[in-house]
C-alpha positions in Angstrom: 22.8 -24.8 -0.8 19.9 -25.1 1.4 21.4 -28.0 3.1 24.4 -25.9 3.9 22.0 -23.2 5.1 20.2 -25.5 7.4 23.2 -26.8 8.9 24.1 -23.0 9.9 20.8 -22.8 11.7 21.2 -25.6 13.5 24.6 -24.7 14.8 23.8 -21.6 15.5 24.3 -21.1 19.5 21.2 -20.8 21.1 18.9 -20.8 18.3 18.1 -24.2 17.8 19.7 -26.2 20.3 17.6 -29.3 21.9 16.1 -28.2 25.2 17.5 -30.1 28.2 15.3 -32.3 30.2 13.6 -29.5 32.4 10.4 -29.4 34.1 9.5 -26.0 32.6 10.4 -26.7 29.0 7.8 -26.1 26.5 5.0 -28.4 26.0 4.6 -31.4 23.3 2.3 -33.9 22.7 2.8 -36.7 20.2 0.6 -39.3 18.6 1.5 -41.7 16.1 -0.3 -42.5 12.9 0.0 -43.2 9.1 0.3 -39.7 8.5 1.2 -37.3 11.0 -0.2 -33.5 11.2 2.1 -31.2 12.7 0.7 -28.3 14.9 2.4 -25.3 16.3 0.4 -23.5 19.3 1.9 -20.5 21.5 0.3 -22.2 24.6 2.4 -20.1 26.5 2.9 -16.5 25.3 6.4 -15.8 26.7 9.6 -17.8 26.6 12.2 -16.9 29.6 15.8 -17.7 28.9 18.4 -17.7 31.6 21.5 -15.8 30.4 23.9 -15.9 29.7 23.0 -19.2 28.0 20.1 -19.1 26.2 19.7 -23.3 26.5 17.5 -23.1 29.5 14.4 -22.1 28.6 11.0 -21.9 30.5 7.6 -20.6 29.4 5.4 -17.9 31.2 2.1 -16.8 30.6 -0.2 -19.7 30.5 -2.8 -19.2 28.0 -6.3 -21.1 28.2 -7.5 -20.0 24.6 -4.3 -21.4 22.9 -4.3 -24.7 24.9 -7.9 -25.1 23.9 -7.1 -24.4 20.3 -4.5 -27.2 20.2 -7.1 -29.6 21.6 -9.4 -28.5 18.7 -6.6 -30.0 16.5 -6.4 -33.1 18.3 -10.3 -33.2 18.5 -10.9 -32.8 14.9 -8.3 -35.2 14.0 -9.2 -37.7 16.1 -13.2 -37.4 14.9 -11.4 -38.1 11.5 -10.0 -41.3 12.5 -13.3 -42.1 14.3 -15.5 -41.2 11.2 -13.3 -43.3 8.9 -12.9 -40.3 6.5 -9.9 -42.0 5.0 -10.3 -45.8 5.5 -7.2 -47.7 6.7 -5.5 -44.7 7.0 -5.0 -43.2 10.6 -4.1 -39.7 11.5 -1.7 -38.6 14.0 -0.4 -35.5 15.2 2.6 -33.8 16.5 1.9 -30.8 18.7 4.4 -28.5 20.2 3.9 -25.5 22.4 5.9 -22.7 20.6 5.6 -19.9 23.6 5.2 -17.4 20.9 8.9 -17.5 20.3 10.5 -17.4 17.1 13.6 -19.5 17.7 11.6 -22.2 19.5 9.2 -22.3 16.8 11.5 -22.8 14.2 13.6 -25.7 15.9 10.1 -27.5 16.1 9.5 -26.7 12.7 12.8 -28.8 11.9 12.1 -31.7 14.1 8.9 -32.2 11.9 10.4 -31.8 8.7 13.5 -33.7 9.4 12.8 -36.6 7.7 11.7 -34.7 4.2 15.4 -33.4 4.0 17.7 -34.6 1.6 19.6 -37.5 3.7 23.1 -36.3 2.2 22.5 -33.1 4.4 23.1 -35.4 7.5 20.8 -32.9 9.7 19.3 -34.6 12.8 18.1 -33.2 15.8 20.2 -33.0 18.7 17.6 -34.8 20.8 14.1 -36.4 20.0 11.5 -38.1 22.1 12.4 -41.8 22.5 8.7 -42.7 22.4 8.2 -40.9 18.6 9.3 -42.7 15.8 10.9 -41.2 13.0 8.7 -38.0 12.0 6.3 -38.6 9.2 5.0 -34.9 9.1 3.1 -34.1 5.9 1.4 -30.7 6.6 1.8 -28.5 9.6 -1.1 -26.3 11.1 0.1 -23.1 13.0 1.3 -20.5 14.0 -1.0 -18.4 15.4 0.9 -15.0 15.0 2.4 -13.6 11.9 6.0 -13.1 13.3 6.5 -16.7 14.2 4.4 -18.3 11.4 6.9 -16.2 8.9 9.9 -17.6 10.4 8.3 -21.3 10.5 7.2 -20.9 6.7 11.1 -20.2 5.6 12.0 -23.8 7.2 8.9 -25.8 5.8 9.2 -24.4 2.4 12.8 -26.2 2.2 10.9 -29.4 2.6 7.7 -28.4 0.7 5.6 -29.3 3.7 2.1 -27.5 3.6 1.8 -25.0 6.3 -1.8 -23.8 7.3 -2.2 -21.3 9.7 -5.5 -20.6 11.9 -4.5 -16.8 12.8 -1.5 -15.8 11.2 -3.0 -12.4 9.1 -0.3 -10.5 7.8 -0.3 -9.7 4.0 3.5 -10.3 3.7 2.8 -13.8 3.8 0.5 -13.5 0.7 3.8 -13.3 -1.3 4.1 -16.7 -3.0 7.6 -15.9 -4.1 8.7 -16.0 -0.5 6.4 -18.4 1.1 5.4 -20.9 -1.7 4.0 -23.7 0.8 2.1 -21.1 3.1 -1.9 -21.1 3.5 -4.5 -20.2 6.2 -8.1 -20.4 7.1 -8.3 -16.9 8.0 -8.4 -13.8 5.6 -5.2 -11.8 5.4 -4.8 -8.3 6.6 -5.8 -6.8 3.3 -9.3 -7.9 3.8 -9.3 -6.8 7.4 -8.3 -3.3 6.8 -10.7 -3.2 3.8 -13.5 -4.4 6.5 -12.3 -1.7 9.0 -12.1 1.4 6.5 -15.9 0.2 5.4 -16.9 0.1 9.1 -15.4 3.4 9.7 -17.4 4.8 6.8 -20.6 3.2 7.5 -20.4 4.5 10.8 -19.6 8.0 9.7 -16.6 8.4 11.5 -14.3 11.2 9.9 -11.3 11.2 12.1 -9.5 7.9 13.5 -6.2 7.3 15.5 -4.3 4.2 14.6 -1.9 2.3 17.0 0.2 -0.7 15.8 3.2 -2.2 16.7 6.6 -3.3 15.3 6.3 -6.4 14.2 4.7 -8.2 10.7 1.2 -7.9 12.1 0.9 -4.6 13.4 3.3 -2.7 11.0 1.8 -4.0 7.6 -1.5 -3.9 9.3 -1.2 0.0 10.1 0.5 0.9 7.0 -2.3 -0.8 5.0 -5.0 1.2 7.1 -3.4 4.6 6.6 -3.2 4.0 2.8 -7.0 3.1 2.6 -8.0 5.9 4.8 -5.8 8.3 2.5 -7.6 7.1 -0.5 -10.9 7.8 1.2 -12.5 11.1 0.9 -14.1 11.7 4.2 -11.5 10.1 6.8 -8.6 11.8 8.1 -5.8 9.8 10.1 -5.3 12.2 13.1 -1.9 10.0 14.3 -0.3 6.7 13.8 1.7 5.5 17.0 3.7 2.4 16.8 4.6 0.4 19.9 7.4 -2.2 20.3 6.5 -5.6 19.1 6.2 -6.8 22.6 5.4 -4.1 25.2 7.4 -4.7 28.4 6.6 -1.9 31.3 9.7 -3.3 33.4 11.8 -1.1 31.0 11.9 2.5 31.6 11.6 3.1 27.4 8.4 1.2 27.3 6.9 3.3 30.0 7.9 6.6 28.2 6.4 5.1 25.0 3.1 4.5 26.8 2.7 7.9 28.7 3.5 9.4 25.1 0.7 7.0 23.6 -1.9 8.2 26.3 -0.9 12.0 25.6 -1.3 11.6 22.3 -5.0 9.9 22.4 -6.1 12.3 25.3 -5.1 15.8 23.0 -6.3 14.3 19.5 -9.7 14.7 18.0 -10.3 10.9 17.0 -13.7 9.6 16.8 -12.3 5.9 17.1 -9.0 4.6 18.1 -8.0 1.5 16.2 -5.9 -0.9 18.3 -4.0 -3.1 15.4 -1.2 -4.9 17.6 -1.2 -8.1 19.7 -3.4 -8.9 22.5 -0.8 -8.4 25.2 0.0 -4.9 24.1 -3.7 -4.0 23.8 -4.2 -5.0 27.4 -1.6 -2.5 28.5 -2.8 0.1 26.6 -6.5 -0.2 27.8 -5.2 -0.5 31.4 -3.5 3.1 31.1 -6.3 4.3 29.2 -8.6 3.2 32.3 -6.2 4.8 34.5 -6.4 8.0 32.7 -10.3 7.7 32.1 -9.8 8.3 28.4 -13.3 7.7 27.1 -13.0 7.0 23.4 -14.5 4.5 20.7 -12.3 1.6 20.3 -11.8 -0.7 17.2 -10.3 -4.0 17.7 -8.3 -5.9 15.5 -9.1 -9.9 14.8 -6.6 -10.4 17.2 -8.5 -9.1 20.4 -12.0 -8.3 19.3 -13.4 -11.5 21.4 -10.6 -11.5 23.9 -12.4 -12.6 27.5 -9.2 -11.2 29.1 -9.7 -7.7 27.5 -13.5 -7.5 27.9 -13.2 -8.4 31.9 -10.5 -5.7 32.5 -11.4 -4.0 35.7 -13.1 -0.3 34.8 -13.3 -1.1 31.1 -16.6 -0.1 30.7 -15.9 3.5 31.6 -13.9 4.1 28.6 -16.2 3.7 25.8 -17.7 1.6 23.5 -15.8 -1.3 22.0 -16.3 -2.5 18.0 -14.1 -5.3 16.6 -13.6 -6.9 13.8 -13.7 -10.6 14.4 -13.2 -14.0 12.5 -16.3 -15.9 11.5 -17.4 -17.9 14.5 -19.3 -21.0 14.4 -19.9 -23.8 17.2 -18.0 -26.9 16.2 -20.4 -29.5 17.2 -19.2 -32.1 19.8 -16.2 -30.1 20.9 -17.6 -28.3 24.0 -18.5 -31.8 25.3 -15.0 -33.3 24.5 -13.6 -30.6 26.6 -15.5 -31.3 29.8 -15.1 -35.0 29.3 -11.4 -34.7 29.2 -11.2 -32.6 32.4 -12.9 -35.4 34.2 -10.9 -38.0 32.4 -8.1 -39.7 34.8 -6.1 -41.1 31.7 -5.0 -38.4 29.7 -2.3 -36.7 27.5 0.6 -34.5 28.3 -1.2 -31.2 27.5 -3.8 -32.2 29.9 -1.9 -33.3 32.2 0.0 -29.9 32.4 -3.1 -28.5 32.6 -4.6 -30.1 35.5 -1.3 -29.7 37.1 -2.0 -26.0 37.2 -5.7 -25.8 37.5 -7.0 -29.1 39.0 -10.6 -29.2 39.2 -12.7 -27.7 41.8 -15.6 -28.7 43.5 -18.4 -28.3 41.5 -20.4 -25.0 42.7 -24.0 -23.9 41.6 -24.6 -22.4 38.3 -25.4 -18.9 39.7 -22.3 -18.9 41.7 -20.1 -20.1 38.9 -16.9 -17.8 38.7 -14.4 -18.3 36.0 -12.2 -15.7 36.6 -8.9 -17.5 37.5 -5.6 -16.7 38.4 -2.6 -18.8 38.2 -2.1 -22.0 40.1 -6.1 -21.7 41.3 -8.5 -24.7 40.8 -10.9 -24.6 37.8 -14.5 -25.5 38.0 -15.3 -28.3 35.5 -17.6 -25.9 33.2 -15.5 -23.2 33.0 -12.9 -24.0 30.7 -15.7 -24.2 27.9 -16.2 -20.3 28.4 -12.4 -19.9 27.3 -13.0 -21.4 23.9 -12.4 -18.8 20.9 -15.0 -20.5 18.6 -13.2 -18.1 15.6 -10.3 -19.8 16.4 -11.4 -23.4 16.9 -13.3 -23.0 13.7 -10.2 -21.9 11.7 -8.3 -24.9 13.3 -11.1 -27.6 12.6 -11.1 -26.2 8.7 -7.4 -26.8 8.6 -7.8 -30.3 9.7 -10.8 -30.6 7.2 -8.7 -28.9 4.4 -6.1 -31.6 4.7 -7.9 -34.9 5.1 -9.8 -33.7 1.5 -6.5 -33.4 0.0 -5.4 -36.8 1.6 -8.6 -38.2 0.5 -8.4 -36.7 -3.3 -4.6 -37.6 -3.2 -4.9 -41.2 -2.3 -8.1 -41.6 -4.3 -10.1 -42.6 -1.2 -13.6 -43.7 -1.2 -16.2 -45.1 1.5 -14.3 -48.6 1.4 -10.5 -48.0 0.8 -8.1 -45.8 -0.4 -6.2 -46.7 -3.7 -3.0 -45.2 -3.1 -0.8 -45.8 0.3 0.7 -43.1 2.2 4.4 -43.2 0.6 3.5 -39.9 -1.3 6.0 -36.5 -1.0 4.6 -33.7 1.2 4.9 -31.3 -2.3 2.3 -33.7 -3.7 0.3 -33.2 -0.6 0.6 -29.3 -0.9 -0.7 -29.3 -4.5 -3.8 -30.8 -3.4 -4.3 -28.6 -0.7 -4.0 -25.7 -2.9 -6.8 -27.1 -5.0 -9.1 -27.9 -2.2 -12.7 -26.5 -2.7 -15.2 -27.6 0.1 -18.0 -26.5 2.4 -17.7 -27.7 6.4 -20.8 -26.5 8.3 -22.0 -24.0 6.0 -18.5 -22.4 5.6 -17.3 -22.5 2.2 -13.5 -22.3 1.9 -11.2 -22.1 -1.5 -7.5 -20.9 -1.9 -6.6 -17.9 -4.3 -3.3 -17.9 -5.9 -1.8 -16.5 -2.6 -3.1 -19.2 -0.3 -5.8 -16.7 1.0 -9.2 -17.7 1.8 -12.4 -15.3 1.3 -14.4 -16.0 4.5 -15.4 -12.3 5.6 -15.6 -11.1 9.2 -18.3 -10.9 12.0 -18.6 -7.2 13.4 -18.9 -7.4 17.0 -19.4 -5.1 19.9 -19.4 -4.5 23.4 -19.8 -1.7 26.0 -22.3 -0.2 23.8 -26.0 -0.6 23.4 -25.7 -3.5 20.9 -23.3 -6.1 22.2 -22.4 -9.3 20.8 -22.2 -9.8 17.1 -23.8 -7.1 15.5 -23.1 -7.7 11.7 -20.8 -9.1 9.2 -18.4 -8.2 6.6 -18.6 -10.2 3.5 -15.8 -11.1 1.2 -17.3 -8.8 -2.0 -16.8 -5.9 0.1 -20.5 -5.3 1.3 -21.1 -4.7 5.1 -24.6 -5.7 7.0 -25.2 -3.8 10.2 -28.4 -3.1 12.2 -29.9 0.2 10.1 -31.2 1.7 13.0 -27.5 1.8 14.4 -25.9 3.2 11.1 -28.5 5.7 11.1 -27.8 6.9 14.6 -24.4 7.2 13.7 -25.2 9.0 10.4 -27.2 11.6 12.3 -24.3 13.0 14.2 -23.5 16.3 13.2 -21.0 17.3 15.9 -18.1 15.2 17.5 -17.2 15.3 20.8 -14.5 17.4 20.5 -16.6 19.9 18.9 -16.1 19.3 15.2 -18.3 19.8 12.8 -19.8 16.7 10.5 -22.3 18.4 8.7 -23.0 21.9 7.5 -26.3 23.8 6.7 -27.1 25.2 3.5 -24.6 27.6 2.2 -21.5 26.2 4.4 -18.8 23.8 3.7 -16.5 21.9 5.9 -13.1 23.4 6.6 -10.1 22.7 8.7 -9.6 25.1 11.3 -6.0 24.8 12.8 -6.1 21.0 13.9 -5.1 18.7 11.9 -8.4 16.7 11.4 -11.1 18.8 12.9 -13.3 21.1 10.7 -15.7 23.6 11.2 -18.4 25.3 9.0 -17.6 28.0 7.0 -19.3 30.3 4.4 -18.8 29.3 1.0 -16.5 31.4 -0.9 -17.7 33.8 -4.1 -18.4 31.4 -6.9 -19.1 28.2 -5.1 -22.7 26.9 -3.3 -23.8 24.5 -1.0 -27.6 23.7 -1.7 -28.4 20.6 0.4 -27.8 20.3 4.4 -25.1 18.2 4.7 -23.0 18.9 2.0 -19.4 18.6 2.8 -18.1 20.8 0.1 -19.1 23.9 -1.7 -19.3 23.3 -5.6 -18.5 25.7 -8.2 -21.0 27.6 -10.4 -20.5 26.9 -14.0 -19.1 29.7 -16.4 -21.7 32.2 -16.8 -23.1 31.8 -13.3 -22.5 33.4 -9.7 -23.6 32.7 -6.3 -26.7 33.9 -4.3 -25.9 35.7 -1.2 -27.1 33.2 0.8 -24.7 31.0 -1.1 -27.5 28.2 -1.7 -27.8 28.5 -5.6 -26.3 29.8 -8.6 -27.7 32.5 -10.7 -27.2 33.5 -14.4 -24.9 36.4 -15.0 -26.9 39.4 -17.2 -24.8 41.5 -19.3 -23.8 44.5 -17.4 -23.9 47.7 -19.6 -25.5 51.3 -19.1 -29.2 51.4 -20.1 -31.2 54.5 -21.2 -32.6 55.3 -17.7 -29.1 55.7 -16.7 -28.8 59.8 -15.7 -25.2 59.8 -17.5 -26.7 58.0 -20.5 -29.6 60.2 -20.7 -27.4 63.6 -20.4 -24.9 62.1 -23.1 -28.1 61.4 -25.2 -29.3 65.0 -25.1 -26.2 66.5 -25.9 -25.9 64.4 -28.9 -29.3 65.2 -30.0 -28.5 68.9 -29.6 -25.4 68.3 -31.5 -27.3 66.5 -34.1 -29.9 69.6 -34.3 -27.2 71.9 -34.0 -25.5 70.6 -36.9 -28.5 70.6 -39.3 -29.4 74.3 -38.2 -26.0 75.5 -39.0 -25.9 73.8 -42.1 -29.3 75.4 -43.3 -27.6 78.7 -42.0 -24.9 78.0 -44.3 -26.6 77.0 -47.5 -28.7 80.1 -47.1 -25.9 82.5 -46.8 -23.5 80.2 -49.1 -22.4 83.1 -51.3 -21.8 85.6 -48.7 -18.2 86.5 -47.6 -18.4 85.0 -44.1 -19.0 81.6 -45.7 -16.2 82.4 -48.1 -14.0 83.0 -45.0 -14.8 79.7 -43.6 -13.7 77.5 -46.1 -16.7 77.7 -48.6 -17.7 74.4 -49.7 -15.5 72.7 -47.2 -17.4 74.1 -44.4 -20.3 71.8 -45.9 -18.2 69.0 -46.0 -17.1 69.9 -42.3 -20.7 69.8 -41.4 -21.2 66.4 -42.8 -18.4 65.0 -40.9 -19.6 66.4 -37.8 -23.0 64.8 -38.3 -21.6 61.5 -38.9 -19.7 62.1 -35.5 -22.9 62.9 -33.6 -24.6 59.8 -35.1 -21.7 57.6 -34.3 -21.6 58.7 -30.8 -24.7 56.8 -30.3 -22.7 53.6 -31.2 -20.7 54.0 -27.7 -23.9 54.5 -25.8 -26.4 51.7 -26.8 -25.6 47.9 -26.0 -22.7 47.0 -27.0 -22.9 44.3 -29.9 -20.4 43.1 -32.6 -21.4 45.6 -35.4 -21.5 48.6 -32.9 -17.8 47.7 -31.7 -16.2 46.6 -35.1 -17.3 49.9 -36.6 -17.8 52.7 -33.8 -14.3 53.7 -33.3 -12.7 53.3 -36.8 -15.4 55.4 -38.4 -15.6 58.2 -35.6 -11.6 58.4 -36.7 -12.5 58.5 -40.2 -15.5 61.1 -39.7 -13.2 63.4 -37.3 -10.1 63.4 -39.3 -12.4 64.9 -42.3 -13.5 67.5 -40.1 -10.1 68.4 -38.6 -8.5 68.2 -42.3 -11.2 70.6 -43.7 -10.1 73.3 -40.5 -6.6 72.9 -41.1 -7.1 73.7 -45.0 -9.1 76.7 -44.1 -6.6 77.8 -41.8 -4.1 77.2 -44.6 -6.1 79.6 -46.6 -5.8 82.4 -44.2 -2.1 82.2 -43.3 -1.5 82.2 -47.1 -3.4 85.5 -47.7 -1.8 87.7 -45.0 1.9 86.1 -45.2 4.1 88.4 -46.8 7.4 86.9 -46.4 8.9 85.9 -49.9 10.6 82.8 -48.3 7.4 81.2 -46.0 4.6 82.6 -48.1 6.3 80.6 -51.4 6.0 77.1 -50.0 2.3 78.2 -48.3 0.9 79.1 -51.7 2.2 76.0 -53.0 0.5 73.6 -50.6 -2.5 76.2 -50.5 -4.6 73.8 -52.2 -7.4 72.9 -49.9 -9.4 69.9 -51.7 -5.7 68.2 -52.3 -4.9 69.2 -48.5 -8.0 67.7 -47.1 -7.7 64.6 -49.5 -4.3 63.7 -48.5 -4.8 64.4 -44.8 -8.0 62.1 -44.9 -6.4 59.7 -47.0 -3.7 58.9 -44.6 -6.4 57.9 -42.1 -8.7 56.0 -44.3 -5.7 53.7 -45.2 -5.2 53.3 -41.3 -8.5 52.8 -40.3 -9.2 50.3 -43.5 -6.3 48.1 -42.3 -7.6 48.0 -38.8 -11.0 47.1 -39.6 -9.6 44.3 -42.3 -7.0 42.7 -40.3 -8.1 43.6 -36.8 -11.5 44.5 -36.3 -12.4 45.8 -32.6 -14.7 43.2 -30.9 -17.3 42.6 -28.3 -15.8 41.5 -25.3 -17.7 39.9 -22.0 -15.5 40.9 -19.2 -16.6 38.5 -16.3 -17.4 40.2 -13.0 -18.9 38.7 -9.7 -22.5 39.1 -10.8 -22.4 40.0 -14.7 -21.1 39.9 -17.4 -19.6 43.3 -18.3 -20.4 44.1 -22.3 -17.1 46.5 -23.7 -15.9 46.8 -27.2 -11.9 45.8 -27.3 -10.0 47.8 -29.9 -8.0 44.3 -30.7 -4.8 45.8 -31.8 -4.1 48.8 -29.4 -1.2 49.5 -32.1 -3.7 50.5 -34.7 -6.2 52.3 -32.1 -3.2 54.3 -30.9 -2.1 55.1 -34.4 -5.5 56.4 -35.5 -5.9 58.5 -32.2 -2.5 59.6 -32.5 -3.0 60.7 -36.3 -6.3 63.0 -35.1 -4.0 64.4 -32.5 -1.5 65.5 -34.7 -3.9 67.4 -37.0 -5.4 69.0 -33.9 -1.8 70.1 -32.9 -0.8 71.4 -36.3 -3.9 73.0 -36.4 -3.7 74.5 -33.0 -0.5 76.0 -34.2 -1.7 77.5 -37.1 -4.8 79.0 -35.6 -2.5 80.2 -32.5 -0.1 82.0 -35.3 -3.2 83.1 -37.4 -4.4 85.1 -34.3 -2.4 87.9 -35.0 -3.7 88.4 -38.5 -6.5 90.5 -39.2 -9.5 88.3 -38.9 -12.8 90.2 -38.6 -14.7 87.0 -37.8 -12.0 86.0 -35.1 -11.9 82.5 -37.1 -8.0 81.7 -35.7 -9.2 82.4 -32.0 -12.2 80.4 -31.8 -10.5 77.5 -33.6 -7.7 78.0 -31.4 -9.9 76.9 -28.2 -11.7 74.4 -30.1 -8.2 72.4 -31.1 -7.2 73.0 -27.7 -10.3 71.3 -26.1 -9.9 68.4 -28.3 -6.3 68.3 -27.2 -7.2 68.1 -23.5 -10.2 65.7 -23.9 -8.1 63.0 -25.9 -5.0 63.3 -23.5 -7.7 62.7 -20.7 -9.6 60.1 -22.4 -6.9 58.0 -23.8 -5.3 56.7 -20.4 -8.9 56.1 -18.8 -9.9 54.0 -21.9 -6.8 52.1 -21.8 -6.6 51.4 -18.4 -10.0 51.9 -16.7 -12.4 49.1 -16.0 -16.2 49.2 -15.7 -19.5 50.0 -17.5 -18.5 54.0 -17.7 -15.5 53.3 -20.3 -17.6 53.0 -23.2 -19.6 56.3 -22.2 -16.3 58.0 -21.4 -15.7 57.1 -25.2 -18.9 58.7 -26.1 -18.2 62.0 -24.1 -14.8 62.6 -25.5 -16.6 62.2 -29.0 -19.3 64.9 -28.1 -17.1 67.2 -26.9 -14.9 67.2 -29.6 -17.4 67.4 -31.9 -19.3 70.0 -30.1 -15.7 72.0 -29.7 -15.5 71.9 -33.4 -19.2 72.9 -34.1 -19.1 75.6 -31.4 -15.9 77.0 -32.0 -15.5 77.1 -36.0 -19.0 77.2 -37.1 -21.4 78.4 -34.5 -19.9 82.0 -34.5 -20.4 82.6 -37.6 -23.6 81.8 -38.0 -24.5 84.3 -35.3 -22.9 86.9 -37.3 -25.1 85.8 -40.3 -28.4 85.9 -38.2 -27.5 88.8 -35.9 -24.7 90.9 -37.1 -25.5 90.8 -40.9 -24.0 94.1 -41.3 -20.4 92.2 -40.8 -21.1 90.0 -43.4 -20.1 92.5 -46.1 -17.1 92.5 -48.4 -16.9 96.3 -47.0 -16.8 95.6 -43.8 -13.9 93.2 -44.0 -12.0 95.5 -46.1 -12.1 98.0 -43.9 -11.2 95.7 -40.8 -8.1 95.0 -42.8 -7.1 98.5 -43.6 -7.4 99.9 -40.4 -5.4 96.6 -39.0 -2.5 97.3 -41.1 -2.9 101.0 -40.5 -2.2 100.5 -37.0 1.1 98.8 -37.7 2.1 101.3 -40.2 1.9 99.2 -43.1 0.0 100.6 -46.5 -1.2 97.4 -48.1 -4.6 98.5 -49.5 -5.7 101.6 -51.9 -8.7 103.0 -51.7 
């Protein structure tokens, strides 16, 4: 099946067709050996096809650093052969210039892997260099970009050829189900995004902008950064902008996108701008930023953090400091001397011949006048090429060669004298050995995890800032090491350049104010506090606490109720005591005059029962005045209902007696006389209320409730069952209404002591008070609720005492002449004589 697929790939027009003999075809260098190591390097950065036919390809934008990267591979292989690391085995190489193009790289990968394929496929390249024997490539180093490496990996996977990239960092390549033969000597972007997130956190940057690109490197990297920042508490992504994979300003759309990006950066409050894209895109972005004079803090990804081309852009020092994540960098001993010697050597390899053709050696200049800034076709001073070495890339390539050599030594069972096995092994066998490599090269330890990724850490670099060069490192375990003074300086920044707050004084917290990521200090809300300078968020007080006025601490809530010194409570207490004293005085007077007609007129012994109930009501009113407690709440209102019902029942029984005495209608008088049994009337009426209150107390007793307020808990009694509470009050009201009707009817009867008239007034007051009290109590709020209940009890009790019993005491004390049976008889006779009714005889 895969043979068929390769036929399709090879036959696709313009994709993998052999290049014609042309002076500008991609560079290629081959050296024979027992084992061949392939190399793919973007020595040129951009292909240039002549359309409509894409068979004619030339490459533009010669890149010194990638040329030197290819030379590092050649140097490392030559060094291995020189030191006889593999006795009796010579390593060769097959190096291609991919021009950074996917289709060219795929064709070159096929050229290197052709002898590994099944001969039955019949796949042969259209053309091979005549000087090269059949390829024996067992492993490939490259390519530098993630996009090209992904394409190459799909080709090399078919032959199980190990591919070790020195710079491709896309996390997509870690998926072994898709790329089982891919490994790398550079960290994946998963670790890079972790390092960037830790750098942002350590430098106390709260707002970032992210610029990515529409390729495997920029897309996965920018998405990974957004995910990491979203998972952090104090970092806000102000914007994410995706550029094309290859930003070409010759098109109007690219110009429009770049202008839009500059406007986005200009309007952003981001403290740092992360450029996670290829170097060619970064160069255009920063050139535009220089034109706009956009002064920002820039964060570089590993593709351009050490780029000399970027560092040397005219005017770059005016757009702010740069911090970057860079590959671990170590100087590979002997490589600089090798480069210098190759510049001066006349007989050289094809890559060097091409380089010298474009940049011939210049006459040596004094060191102080050395200028290594070059344009195309300029001569190059011999010492300058060394300045273009990327030591981080060079180290990664050197590690890749050493990994392959270590795997070969293990596979062929080599010692210092010889190798026990010959080179007739498969690429798959070498791949398995490479996966298990564990070695240390120049203090750099490398071992691959299950995804083919190493854990090497990063260098933190900076320029255009007070601290330049390598300023710290990020370790694979997640720890970042930076100068303490620099970290302290960043941590002390309280306001950004865009007037956004980063820390707040005591009692305030950070809150977004209109803009997406810009925060300002606002006072903590009620119930929240901020007790330390720099606290970002206010913390909620515990239950039972409230925030101070300054919002700097939580205070314990007190229990809120009316105390004795409150004027209202004092007034109620005075009236309460007066009621108790008056009740006792009335009781004494009634006891002294218990056999007189007036005592009999107000109910006889029932008036003593009435006095007892009123005394209980006055005493119970204290339960509504003092600090509420579970006992006072559970007993106060039910006991008052029982006591006051007893009082009203006694009055009602007395009124019933008066009506019976003076009712002469045969129909009405008959049934009134039957029910005129005062003890039975009181017992029945009182018994109904007693049952209601007993059920209330037994099943749904009133409880103490702590109602939370801002600064205190209000203590109040909750009836628990509003239905039973309403039933108790309604029953009292019903008795009061009946008593009022009886008293109102009795006003027309011959009553010397005006008993019915006074009771009418008293019952009317009781009804009015409770009609007002019930909605106030049920729907009111505040500490005065219980006091209003006490006031209602006192008014009701005083009404009954003053309107029913006190007037009689006045007569007994000050109008004794009226407390006589003859006075009563004369008053009744005169009443009926005036109406023409003769009911009494002398």
